[in-house]
N, C-alpha and C positions, 0 to 999 in steps of 0.2 A: 123612511129614508135613513141609511146607515150613517153613523157619525164619521166625521172626517178623520178623527184620531184612530179609530178602529181600522179604517182603510189603510192608513199609513203603516200601522203596526203589521198588518197582513202583508203588505208589499215588502217591508223590511225582512220579515221572516222568509219570504220566498227568495229574496236576494241572498240572504245568509245561507239558506239551504242550497241554492245554486252554486255559491262559492265553494261550499264543502264538497258537493258532488264533483265539481270541476277539478278541485285539488286532488280528490281521491282518484279520479280518472287519469290525471296527469302523472301521479305517482305510479299507478299500475302500468301505464304505457311506458314510463321510463324504466321500470323494473323489467318489463318484457323485452324492451330494446337491449338492455344489458345482457339478458339471457341469450337473446338471438345473436348478439355480437360475440359472446363467449363461444357460441356454437359455430358460427359461420366464419370466425376469424382464427380458429385454432390452427396453429402452424402445421404445415405438412411434414410428417416425420421424415427426417433426413436419412440418407443412406447410412447403413451401419459402418462405423469407422473401420472395423476389421476388414470389410470388403475393400475399402479404399487402401488400407495398408497392404493387403494382398496384391492389389493392382500395382502399387508402387514398389513391390518386391522388397519389403522391409525384411532384413535378416531376422531369423528366429533362432537366437542363441539361448542356451541355458546358463544361468549364473545365479549365485546366491542372492536371494531377495534381500537379506540383511546387509550383505555387502553393497548392494545397490543403494540402500537407504543412507549409508554413511559415506557418501561421496567417493565411491571407488572409481577406477578407470572405466568400469562398465557403464557409467552414465552416458558415454558417447554411443552406446548401443540402444538407447531407448528411442521410442518413436518421437517423443518430444524433442530430443536432440536432433534427430534426422530432419524433422519438420523445420527446426530453426535454421537448417542449412538450405532448405528449399523454398520455404514460405517466409519471405522477408517482410518484417514489420518495422516501420519507422514510427517511433513514438514522439509526438510533438506536444510539449507541455508549455502552457502559457503561465509565465512566472512573474510574481511581484515580490514574494517573500523568499529570500535566499535560503532560509533554513528548510523550506519545503522542497526546494530544488535539490539540496544535499540529501534529504531523506529519500527522495525518488531515485536519485543516482545510486545511492548505496544499497537500495533494496530492489524493487521490481524493475526499475529502469535498466538494470544491468542485463535483463533478459530480453530486451528489445534488440533487434539487429542494429538499430541506430537510435540514439536518444538525443533529441534536439530541444533546446530551451529558447523560447522567444519572449521578449519583454520590452517594456518602454525604456529601459536603461540597461547599460552593461554592468558587469560585476567583475571584481578582481578574482574571486574564488571559483566562480562558475562561468563556463563559456555561454553567456546569454547573447543571442542574436538580437540586436537592438532595432526596433521599428518605431518610427515617429509617425503616428497615425492620427487622422481627424475623426475617426469613429471606430467602433469595435469591428464593423464589417470591413472597413478599410484595412484594419490590422490583420484580420483573418485572410483577406484576399491577398495581401502582400506576402503573408506567410506561405500560402499555397504556391504563389509564384516562385518564392525562394526555394521551397522544397523541390519543386519541379525542375528548376534550373540546376540545382546542386545534385539531385539524386534521381532525376527522371529515368536514366538508363537502367538503374538497378531497382527501381521502385516497384513494389507489389501492392502493399496495403499501408495506409497511414492512419494511425490512431491519434485523434486530437483530444487533449485532456486539459481541464483546468488544474491549477496547482494542488488543490486539496483532493487528490484522487489516489486510489490504490488500484492498480491494474494487474491483470494476470495474462501476459502475452501468450503463454502456452495455450490457454483456452481459446484465444482469438485464432491462433494458427489452426487449432483443431476444428474450429467452426468454419473457417473459410477455405480449408485445404482443397475441397472438391470444386470450388468456384474458380472461374476464369477471371483473373484480376484485370485482364485487358478490357473486359466489359464494365459497365457502370453499375457499381453497387454503393449504396448509401445506408449505413447501419447504425443503430443506436436505440434509444428509448423514444419511440414515436409519439408525438403529441400533435394536436390540431389547434390553430389559433388564426383568426381572421381569414378563414378559408384556406389556410396553407398547412399541409402536413410536413413536419420537420422533426429532426432528432434533437432532443434537448441537450444543450451544451453542458449542463449540470451533470449529466450522466456520461459524458464523453461520446464520441461518434467516430465512425470509420468510413473512409473513402477509399475505393479501389483506384488503381492506376487509371482506368477508363474514366471514372468520375472526375479525378484530378485533371486529366487532360481536357475534359469538357469545360471545366471552370476556367482553366488557363486560356483556352481558346476564346471563350466568351468575353473575358476581361483582358484581352491582349493589348489594347491600345492604351497609351499614356493617359492617366487620369480616370480611366474607366472604373477602377476599384473605388475611388473616392465617390463617384456618382452612384455606385451600386447600393448604397445604404447610408443614411445620415445619423441614425439614432444609436447611442451607446447601449451596450448590453442586449443587443438584438441580433448579433451576428449569426446565431443559429437559425433564427427565423429567416433572415435574408438569404442564408445559404439554401435553406429548403425552398424558398420562393424562387430563387434563380435556377435551382436544379429542376423544379417542377416545370419551369418554362422550357427546359430541355428534355422533358419526359422522363426524369429520374425521380423516383419516389422512395421513401423510407421502406426498408425491408421489415418484415415481421421476424424479429430475432428471438422470439420466445422458444423454449424447448418444447418437446412433445407433450409435456404436462402443463403447458401454458404459463411457465415461470420465466421471468425476465432474465436477460443476461447483462444488460447495462442498467445500472442503478444510480438514481440521483440522490440517494441518501446512504448513510453508513449502516453497518450491521445492526447496531443497537436500535436505530430508528425503524428499520425494516422488520426485524425479527420479533419485536414486541408490539402487538396490536395497540392502536391508540396513541402511539408516539407522534404520529403525523395527523394533523387535522383532516377530517374527511372532506372538508371544504377547500383544502389546498389545491392549487392549480395542478400539482403533480398528479392528483387523482382525476380531477374534473376534465383536464385537457388531454389525458392519455387516450390514445386511439384504441388500445387494447386494454382489457380489464387488468387492474393491478391488484396483487394479493399482498396480504400481510402475514406475519407469523412464519412458521416453518416452511410454508410453501411460497414464500415471497420471492425466492431466488433460485435460479437454476443451480444444479450441482456443478455446472461448468460456467459459472458467472465470469464476466470479463472485467467489469469495472464497479467500483463503489466510491461514492462521493462523500465529502465532509470528513475526511480523514486527516487529522493533524499529524505533525511529524513524529511525535512519540507513538501514536497509534499505528503509523506506517511501519515502524520497526516491530511493533507488537504483532501486527497482522502478518508481517513477513516471517516472523518466528513461528507463529501458529500454523501457517500454511505450508511452509517449506522445511521447517526444522523439527517441530514437535512430532514425535512418533507415538503411535498407539500400539501396544503389544498385541500381536496377532498369534504368533507361534514361537516355538523355541529358537534360540539364537545364542550368539556368544559375544558379538562386538559391542552391542549396546549395554551389556551388563558387566563389563570389565571394570575393575577398581581403578581409581585415579592413579596415574603414574607418579612415582616419588622420585626426587632427585638422586637419592641414595638408597640402596637396599637396606633392609632393617638391621642386618648384622654388620653393616659397613663400619659404623662408628666404633663399636667395641673391638672389632678385629684390627682396625687402624691403631687404636690405643695400645693393644697388645704388641703389635709389630714395632711401635715406636718406643715402648717402655720396657724392653728386656726380653722379648720372646723371639728375637731375630733368629732365623734358622730353624724354627720349630713350626710344625703345622698348627696354626691357630684353631682349626676345627677340632683338635684333640685336647685343647686346654680345658681342664675341669673348672667348675664354678669355684672350688676351693682355691685353685691356683690363681684364678682371676682375682679373687678377693685379697689374697696375700700380696699380689703385685700392686693392687690399688692401695692397700694399707702401707706398703713400703714406699711407694712413689708419692702418695698424697696423704692419706690418713684414713682412719676408720670412717665410714660414711657419716655416722652420727657426729663425730668430732669435726669432720669436714663442713657439715652444715653449720655447726656452732661457730667455726672459724669465719665462715661467710658472713654470719650475722654480726659477730664481733668486729670483723673488718669493716662492715657497713657502718657500725656505730662509731668506730674510730674515725672513719672517713668523714662522718657527719660532724663529729666534734672538731676535727681538723678544719673542715669547711667553715664552721662557725667562727673559729679563731681567725681564719683568713679574712672573713667578712668583717669581723670586728676591727682588725688592723686596717682594712681599707677605709672603713668609716672614720676611724681615728685619724688616719693620715689626711683624709678629705677635710676634716674639721680644722686640723692644724694649718693646712694649706689655705683654707678660707680665712682664718684669723690673720695669717701673715699677709694675705692680699689686702685685707681691710686696713691693717696698720700701715702698709705701704701707701695706700691711696690717701689715707688721712694726712701723712707727711707730705 
């Protein structure tokens, strides 16, 4: 008859072996699911933009490429400029820190057709629309209502952003140009939580006019915004939940290489692998596979999060101003302008000191030296005079200071004697 201890040890080994096999199978299945998701959820290649441009009859003018880079009048002939006239983007920024509002307004915000700031309190320096809300969903719902009432007639697309964001409106227009904004579109970085697919507020998200209209219609009665969601910092989840009830789901906004356009982190965190924990909800909840390193981001990305005011100005310079030399040119390699030509000073001296009526361009160096010696002195003597004058001035200043101190002492003694009497 086997011992009881031996039987227990055998059962324990079988249990441990079963756990190891189960964990291995779970890992393999998870890996397979990720691969299948990457294959089956690859975005459908969009129409080539050149075809869209041809359909819209964009003018095809020839002009100097370098002239275009340096803010010439030809800028209004670019496709980006023409799209800004036909694809209207309203940028809505939720503000608490005024410095971040100023940074947005002075950089990327100027490229939106309309830039609106919403916050819990007003500001003297920034036109912030004040909303007193009982929850973050209530705040967002009221914001959507205000945007619709104020700009509904001209509204095409609305980009909603947290304050620490850098956005590129030109790339959003490029992405949505072929879409009908009257239909319902909901775009951003799609995640899943509690059975709801929604776009992460951290990465910013876009609603078309059709989607805005649907939200306004659903929450049209007084108090309906308040009852739509009660928890703070979950407005993005509630928005996805309510849109789902109306049959509106997040779009797959990745490019044809599977790279994202809306980003919940900044350049530094996304471009360097390992900066973000692999267990972070940004990875685990994302509906589509997220990449790190060079392939993290689409070349036509629209938003980046976690950008402080100083970095906003830095990104604006790197994206819109810094130029990489490609071919020959002339504008970007010109010397810095000077207030006066190089020969202006000595010519002016000659005209003022005895060369009146004579062509100064024909004055020889010997004539110039003689005029200098007659009017001022030999250059070496002139330098000595300057040094001597400085020393005499210093001695004079010391004497003046000594006299002031002496006078102060006499005045102090006189005052003391007077007070004693």
